C-alpha positions in Angstrom: -37.7 40.8 153.9 -35.2 43.6 153.7 -37.7 45.8 152.0 -40.2 45.3 154.9 -42.7 43.6 152.7 -44.7 40.9 154.3 -44.5 37.7 152.2 -47.9 36.7 153.4 -49.3 39.5 151.5 -47.8 38.3 148.1 -50.5 37.4 145.7 -53.1 39.2 147.5 -54.9 42.0 145.7 -54.4 45.2 147.6 -57.4 47.1 148.7 -58.3 49.9 146.6 -57.5 53.3 148.1 -58.8 56.5 147.2 -58.3 57.4 143.7 -55.9 60.1 142.8 -57.4 63.3 141.8 -58.6 63.4 138.3 -58.4 59.7 137.7 -61.2 57.4 136.6 -61.4 54.1 138.3 -63.2 52.1 135.5 -60.8 53.1 132.8 -57.8 51.6 134.6 -59.6 48.2 134.8 -60.4 48.2 131.1 -56.8 48.8 130.3 -55.6 45.9 132.3 -58.2 43.6 130.7 -57.2 44.5 127.1 -53.6 43.5 127.7 -54.6 40.1 128.9 -56.8 39.5 125.9 -53.9 40.2 123.6 -51.8 37.7 125.4 -54.4 35.0 125.1 -54.8 35.5 121.4 -51.1 35.4 120.8 -50.9 32.2 122.7 -53.8 30.7 120.8 -52.2 31.6 117.5 -48.8 30.1 118.5 -50.7 26.9 119.5 -52.4 26.7 116.1 -49.1 27.2 114.2 -47.4 24.6 116.3 -50.1 22.2 115.6 -49.8 22.7 111.8 -46.0 22.3 112.0 -46.5 19.1 113.9 -48.9 17.7 111.4 -46.5 18.5 108.5 -43.6 17.1 110.4 -45.5 14.0 111.2 -46.0 13.4 107.4 -42.4 14.1 106.5 -40.8 12.0 109.2 -40.9 8.3 108.3 -40.1 5.6 110.8 -37.5 2.9 109.7 -40.2 0.3 109.6 -42.4 2.3 107.4 -39.5 3.1 105.1 -38.7 -0.6 104.7 -42.3 -1.3 103.9 -42.4 1.4 101.3 -39.2 0.0 99.6 -40.5 -3.6 99.4 -41.1 -4.9 95.7 -44.6 -5.0 94.4 -46.5 -8.2 94.4 -45.1 -10.3 91.5 -47.4 -11.1 88.6 -47.6 -12.3 85.0 -46.6 -10.0 82.0 -49.3 -10.4 79.4 -49.9 -9.0 75.9 -52.9 -9.3 73.6 -53.2 -11.8 70.8 -52.9 -9.7 67.5 -54.2 -10.1 64.0 -51.5 -8.9 61.6 -49.6 -9.7 58.4 -46.2 -11.3 58.9 -43.4 -11.1 56.4 -39.9 -12.6 56.7 -37.4 -10.3 55.0 -33.7 -10.4 54.3 -32.2 -7.0 54.9 -28.8 -6.3 53.4 -26.6 -3.4 52.3 -24.7 -3.3 49.0 -22.5 -1.1 46.9 -24.1 0.4 43.8 -21.8 0.1 40.7 -22.3 -0.4 37.0 -22.1 -4.0 35.9 -18.9 -5.8 34.8 -16.3 -3.0 35.2 -13.1 -3.5 33.1 -9.9 -1.6 32.4 -9.2 -0.7 28.8 -5.6 -1.2 27.7 -4.5 -0.3 24.2 -1.8 -2.5 22.6 0.9 -0.1 21.4 3.8 -2.5 20.6 3.5 -2.2 16.8 3.5 1.6 16.6 7.2 2.0 16.4 7.1 5.2 18.4 5.4 6.9 21.3 1.6 6.3 21.6 0.4 9.8 21.9 -3.3 10.5 22.5 -4.3 12.9 19.8 -8.1 13.1 20.3 -11.3 11.3 20.7 -11.1 11.3 24.6 -14.6 10.4 25.8 -16.3 12.0 28.8 -17.3 10.1 31.9 -20.8 8.7 31.4 -20.4 8.4 27.6 -21.8 5.2 26.0 -19.6 3.0 23.9 -21.4 1.1 21.1 -20.0 -1.8 19.0 -17.8 -0.6 16.1 -17.3 2.8 17.6 -14.1 4.8 18.3 -12.9 4.6 21.9 -9.9 6.9 21.5 -7.6 8.4 18.9 -3.9 7.5 19.2 -1.3 9.0 16.8 -4.1 10.2 14.6 -5.5 6.7 14.2 -8.7 5.3 15.8 -8.9 2.7 18.5 -12.1 0.8 17.6 -14.2 -1.1 20.1 -15.5 -4.5 19.0 -17.2 -7.3 20.9 -15.1 -10.2 22.0 -13.4 -12.0 24.9 -9.8 -12.6 23.6 -7.3 -9.8 24.1 -5.5 -8.3 21.1 -2.0 -9.8 20.8 -1.0 -9.3 17.1 -1.7 -7.4 13.9 -4.0 -9.4 11.6 -2.9 -9.5 7.9 -3.8 -11.5 4.9 -3.2 -15.2 5.2 -3.0 -15.4 9.0 -5.3 -17.7 10.9 -6.4 -18.5 14.4 -9.1 -17.9 17.1 -8.5 -14.2 17.1 -9.4 -14.1 13.4 -12.6 -16.0 14.2 -13.4 -13.5 16.9 -12.9 -10.6 14.4 -15.1 -12.2 11.8 -17.9 -12.8 14.4 -17.6 -9.2 15.6 -17.8 -7.9 12.0 -20.8 -10.1 11.3 -22.5 -8.8 14.5 -22.0 -5.3 13.1 -23.5 -6.3 9.7 -20.1 -5.8 8.0 -19.2 -9.4 7.2 -21.4 -12.0 5.5 -18.9 -14.8 5.1 -18.1 -17.9 7.1 -16.1 -17.5 10.4 -13.4 -19.8 9.1 -10.5 -18.2 11.1 -8.6 -17.3 7.9 -7.9 -13.6 7.2 -8.7 -13.4 3.5 -9.9 -10.9 1.0 -13.5 -11.0 2.3 -12.4 -10.3 5.8 -10.1 -7.5 4.7 -13.0 -6.0 2.7 -15.2 -6.1 5.9 -12.4 -4.4 7.8 -12.2 -1.6 5.2 -15.9 -1.1 5.6 -15.4 -0.9 9.4 -13.0 2.0 8.9 -15.3 3.7 6.5 -18.1 3.5 9.1 -16.0 5.2 11.8 -14.7 7.8 9.4 -11.1 7.0 9.1 -9.1 5.7 6.1 -8.3 2.0 6.1 -4.7 1.2 7.0 -2.4 0.4 4.0 0.0 -2.6 3.6 3.2 -0.4 3.8 6.0 0.2 1.3 7.8 -3.0 2.1 4.8 -5.1 1.4 4.1 -3.2 -1.9 7.8 -3.8 -3.0 7.3 -7.5 -2.3 4.2 -7.5 -4.5 6.1 -5.8 -7.4 9.0 -8.2 -7.1 6.6 -11.1 -7.2 4.9 -9.8 -10.3 8.3 -9.4 -12.1 9.2 -13.0 -11.2 5.9 -14.2 -12.6 6.6 -12.4 -15.9 10.0 -14.0 -16.2 8.7 -17.5 -15.4 6.0 -17.1 -18.1 8.7 -16.1 -20.7 10.8 -19.1 -19.8 7.9 -21.4 -20.2 7.0 -20.0 -23.7 10.6 -20.7 -24.9 10.7 -24.2 -23.6 7.3 -24.9 -25.2 8.7 -23.6 -28.5 11.7 -25.9 -28.3 9.6 -28.9 -27.6 7.2 -28.2 -30.4 10.2 -27.8 -32.8 11.5 -31.2 -31.6 8.2 -32.8 -32.3 7.8 -31.4 -35.9 7.3 -34.0 -38.7 9.7 -34.5 -41.8 8.2 -32.8 -44.9 6.8 -35.1 -47.7 9.3 -33.9 -50.3 12.1 -34.8 -47.9 10.6 -38.2 -47.5 10.4 -38.7 -51.2 14.1 -37.6 -51.6 15.2 -40.0 -48.9 13.3 -42.9 -50.6 14.8 -41.9 -53.9 18.3 -41.9 -52.4 17.7 -45.4 -51.1 16.7 -46.6 -54.6 19.7 -44.9 -56.1 22.1 -46.5 -53.6 20.5 -49.9 -54.2 20.9 -49.5 -58.0 24.5 -48.5 -57.6 25.2 -51.5 -55.4 23.6 -53.8 -58.0 25.7 -52.3 -60.8 28.9 -52.7 -58.7 28.1 -56.3 -58.0 27.2 -57.0 -61.7 30.5 -55.5 -63.0 32.5 -57.7 -60.6 30.6 -60.7 -61.7 31.2 -60.0 -65.5 34.8 -59.1 -65.2 36.3 -60.5 -62.1 39.8 -59.5 -63.2 39.1 -55.8 -63.1 36.6 -55.9 -60.2 37.4 -53.7 -57.2 35.8 -55.0 -54.0 36.0 -51.5 -52.6 33.5 -50.3 -55.1 31.0 -52.9 -53.9 31.7 -52.0 -50.2 31.2 -48.3 -50.9 27.9 -49.0 -52.7 26.7 -51.1 -49.7 27.7 -48.2 -47.3 25.8 -45.7 -49.4 22.7 -47.9 -49.4 22.8 -48.4 -45.6 23.2 -44.7 -45.1 20.3 -43.9 -47.4 18.1 -46.5 -45.6 19.0 -45.1 -42.2 18.1 -41.6 -43.2 14.8 -42.7 -44.7 13.9 -44.7 -41.6 15.1 -41.9 -39.3 12.5 -39.6 -40.8 9.7 -42.0 -39.8 11.0 -42.5 -36.1 9.7 -39.9 -33.4 12.6 -37.7 -32.3 14.1 -37.8 -28.7 12.6 -34.7 -26.9 13.4 -35.6 -23.3 15.6 -32.6 -22.9 13.0 -30.3 -24.2 10.3 -31.9 -22.0 12.5 -31.4 -18.9 13.0 -27.8 -19.8 9.3 -27.3 -20.1 8.6 -29.0 -16.7 11.2 -26.8 -15.0 9.6 -23.7 -16.5 6.1 -24.8 -15.4 7.3 -25.3 -11.8 9.0 -21.9 -11.8 5.8 -20.4 -13.0 3.7 -22.1 -10.3 6.1 -20.8 -7.6 6.0 -17.3 -9.0 2.2 -17.3 -9.0 2.1 -18.6 -5.4 4.6 -15.9 -4.4 2.5 -13.2 -6.0 -0.7 -14.5 -4.4 1.0 -14.5 -1.0 2.4 -11.0 -1.6 -1.0 -9.7 -2.7 -2.7 -11.4 0.3 -0.3 -9.5 2.5 -1.1 -6.3 0.8 -4.9 -6.5 1.6 -6.3 -4.2 4.3 -4.8 -5.3 7.7 -6.1 -4.7 11.2 -3.3 -3.3 13.3 -3.2 -4.4 17.0 -3.0 -0.8 18.1 -6.3 0.1 16.4 -8.7 -2.4 18.0 -9.9 -3.2 21.6 -12.3 -6.1 22.4 -14.9 -5.8 25.2 -17.0 -8.8 26.3 -20.3 -7.0 25.9 -21.7 -3.7 24.7 -23.0 -1.1 25.0 -20.6 0.1 27.8 -20.5 3.2 30.0 -17.3 5.2 30.6 -16.7 5.3 34.4 -13.2 6.8 34.5 -10.8 8.3 31.9 -7.1 8.1 32.8 -5.8 10.0 29.8 -6.3 13.3 28.1 -5.2 14.8 24.8 -1.4 14.7 24.7 -1.0 11.8 27.1 1.4 9.0 26.2 0.0 5.5 26.5 2.5 3.1 28.0 0.7 -0.2 28.4 -1.4 1.1 31.4 -5.2 1.5 31.5 -6.5 4.3 29.4 -10.0 4.2 30.9 -12.4 2.1 32.9 -15.7 1.1 31.4 -18.6 -0.9 32.7 -22.0 -2.2 31.6 -24.7 0.3 31.0 -26.9 -1.1 33.8 -26.6 -0.4 37.5 -26.3 -3.3 39.9 -26.0 -3.7 43.7 -23.3 -6.0 45.0 -23.9 -7.4 48.4 -22.2 -10.1 50.5 -24.6 -12.0 52.8 -24.4 -15.1 55.0 -24.8 -18.5 53.4 -27.9 -19.0 55.5 -29.7 -16.0 54.1 -28.4 -16.7 50.6 -30.0 -20.1 50.7 -33.4 -18.4 50.9 -32.9 -16.4 47.8 -33.5 -17.3 44.2 -32.7 -15.6 40.9 -35.7 -13.5 39.9 -36.8 -12.8 43.5 -38.3 -9.3 43.9 -36.7 -6.8 46.3 -37.1 -3.2 47.4 -34.3 -0.6 47.2 -34.2 2.4 49.5 -33.0 5.5 47.9 -31.2 8.4 49.8 -34.4 10.5 49.7 -36.2 7.6 51.5 -38.2 6.7 48.4 -38.3 3.0 47.5 -38.0 1.4 44.1 -38.4 -2.2 42.9 -35.4 -4.4 42.2 -34.7 -8.0 41.3 -32.1 -10.6 42.5 -30.1 -11.5 39.4 -27.3 -13.6 40.8 -26.8 -15.7 43.9 -23.4 -17.2 44.6 -20.7 -17.8 42.0 -17.9 -15.3 41.3 -18.0 -11.7 42.4 -18.4 -9.8 39.1 -16.1 -7.1 40.4 -13.1 -9.3 41.3 -13.7 -12.6 39.5 -13.3 -14.3 42.8 -15.7 -16.2 45.0 -17.1 -14.4 48.1 -14.1 -13.2 50.1 -15.3 -14.4 53.5 -15.9 -18.0 54.5 -19.6 -18.6 55.1 -20.8 -15.7 53.0 -22.2 -15.5 49.5 -22.0 -12.8 46.8 -25.4 -11.5 45.7 -26.2 -9.2 42.8 -29.4 -7.2 42.7 -30.5 -5.1 39.7 -32.7 -2.0 40.3 -35.8 -1.4 38.3 -36.5 1.7 36.3 -34.6 4.7 37.6 -34.5 8.3 36.5 -31.1 9.8 35.6 -31.2 11.8 38.8 -31.8 8.7 40.9 -28.9 6.9 39.0 -26.6 9.8 39.8 -27.7 9.9 43.4 -27.0 6.2 44.2 -24.0 5.5 42.0 -21.0 4.5 44.1 -23.0 4.6 47.3 -23.9 1.9 49.8 -27.7 1.3 49.9 -30.2 -0.8 51.8 -32.1 -3.6 50.1 -35.0 -5.6 51.5 -35.8 -9.0 50.0 -39.1 -10.6 51.2 -38.6 -14.3 51.3 -41.9 -15.4 52.8 -45.2 -13.8 54.0 -48.6 -14.8 55.3 -51.6 -14.6 53.0 -53.2 -11.6 54.6 -53.7 -11.0 58.4 -53.4 -14.0 60.8 -53.5 -14.5 64.6 -50.0 -13.8 65.9 -48.3 -13.8 69.3 -44.8 -12.8 70.4 -42.3 -15.6 70.2 -41.8 -15.2 73.9 -45.4 -16.4 74.4 -44.6 -19.9 73.1 -43.7 -22.8 75.5 -43.1 -26.4 74.8 -45.4 -29.1 76.1 -44.3 -32.6 77.4 -44.7 -34.0 73.9 -42.9 -31.1 72.2 -46.1 -29.4 71.1 -46.3 -25.6 71.1 -48.5 -23.9 73.7 -49.5 -20.4 74.8 -50.6 -19.4 78.3 -54.0 -17.6 78.0 -55.3 -15.4 80.8 -58.6 -16.8 82.0 -60.3 -14.8 84.7 -58.1 -14.7 87.8 -55.9 -17.5 86.5 -54.5 -18.9 83.2 -54.9 -21.9 81.0 -52.6 -23.6 78.5 -53.7 -23.7 74.9 -52.0 -25.9 72.3 -51.3 -24.1 69.1 -50.0 -24.9 65.6 -47.3 -22.4 64.5 -46.8 -20.9 61.1 -44.5 -18.2 59.8 -42.2 -16.5 62.3 -41.1 -12.9 61.5 -40.6 -9.6 63.2 -40.5 -11.2 66.6 -44.0 -12.7 66.1 -45.2 -16.1 65.1 -48.5 -17.2 63.4 -50.6 -19.4 65.7 -53.7 -21.5 65.3 -55.4 -23.0 68.3 -55.7 -26.8 68.4 -58.9 -28.1 69.9 -59.8 -24.7 71.5 -60.6 -21.2 70.5 -58.1 -18.4 70.5 -59.2 -14.8 69.5 -57.9 -11.3 69.4 -59.6 -10.6 72.7 -57.4 -13.1 74.6 -54.2 -12.1 76.4 -51.2 -14.4 76.6 -48.4 -14.6 79.1 -44.9 -13.6 77.7 -43.1 -13.5 81.0 -43.2 -13.1 84.8 -42.3 -10.1 86.8 -39.4 -10.9 89.1 -39.4 -14.5 88.0 -42.7 -15.4 89.7 -44.4 -18.6 88.5 -47.6 -18.0 86.6 -50.9 -18.9 88.2 -52.6 -21.6 86.2 -55.8 -23.5 86.9 -55.6 -27.2 87.6 -57.7 -28.1 84.6 -55.2 -26.5 82.2 -52.3 -28.2 83.9 -54.0 -31.6 83.8 -54.6 -31.3 80.1 
């Protein structure tokens, strides 16, 4: 080596030489031994840490095979549920709009007013109740009275008119205890008197006939007076023509006949005694005088010809009859009328005011003045024909209020026309249904009016609790019978069942020939489509 060191001496411990002055031989050996111990301990510690890291890493590192094993699906098996004992109810759930029954628009006939139809008062508030024979509105200072009826107003009713609208009026007045006569359809004095009572009840003066009608009545009275005078004169003339000849006149006429006869006899006797001085003219004159006297006497005994006087009397009587008819007609027209602008007919009452389209000072122009409806709330729904076939009028229902409380209700109409539109259900395959709520507070009425609410109608239910399984647990046997697959130990067995009411995803079951209890579990499906395990005995059955 360059440094003069002998390679053979490498690794050999040099011999100890004399220790330097002041040194201690044992202390140097202890120092060298302490450094070795630290090294050993450090190496041991590193080994322990490495071992721990290896163990942890061995748990975190997964081989591909092990990862595939862990990702494999679990062993497939049956999905089972217990047989339950529960009440079942089959309900029809629907939603409907809450409105007051039979809403109608109120239109006032203003054609006979002869001027603008100005609302002068009596405007009702929304929610007000309209009773029969009450004032709906005041127009031009006159009332518009509500009466019960179906026919609309189309004319003013006066004395002598007749028709179905008069019948309707008489029936409405009778319903209001204002008319006790027969509903004969003729507007006469009794009907007019009832109308006058109607106006007295509502606090307005009854309408008068008008100046023109009053003038007609006066003219008819004058014509009647003139006809009566003419008849009196004709009767006087006829009586004069029928008067008998006085007795003194008859005696005078008979005496004149005798005198004329005597004078004729004397004239004839003179001519016979002295033919030479006889004048035939004297005889002829005497014969004429006798004939005249006889005619006058006989004329007094013959009834006079009074045909002219009788004709005059007949004409006067006919004129009097016509005058009386004219007066009757004029007076009938002068009885209390019912103007078309002062009455409105509603099919039923009481009614509730839903909307007011006018206020004081408004001018009516043939449009709706207000909207009214029945006093009872109703729920209008539109459900499928299939569900509707399960409902009957009178079926009980449950109405859910906005505050989650429930109140009773009743099905009052199934099918027919929709009360709101008068049309059948708008969609093919659907049916209009009307439900009437039970007793509601005013707060509840206000809360649900105009809203859409939930209604539940139970159509069938079990009589208490019954054994029930999910519908998915049923299977069909070879003969079409219903079966459930019951877990039996490590396997399953098929049990034939008779089914009852199905509702809420469950069906009522009763075992046929075997026992089925709440403690049993039935198969409702298979995990991953695996076939259920069944025992051979169950399959053979």
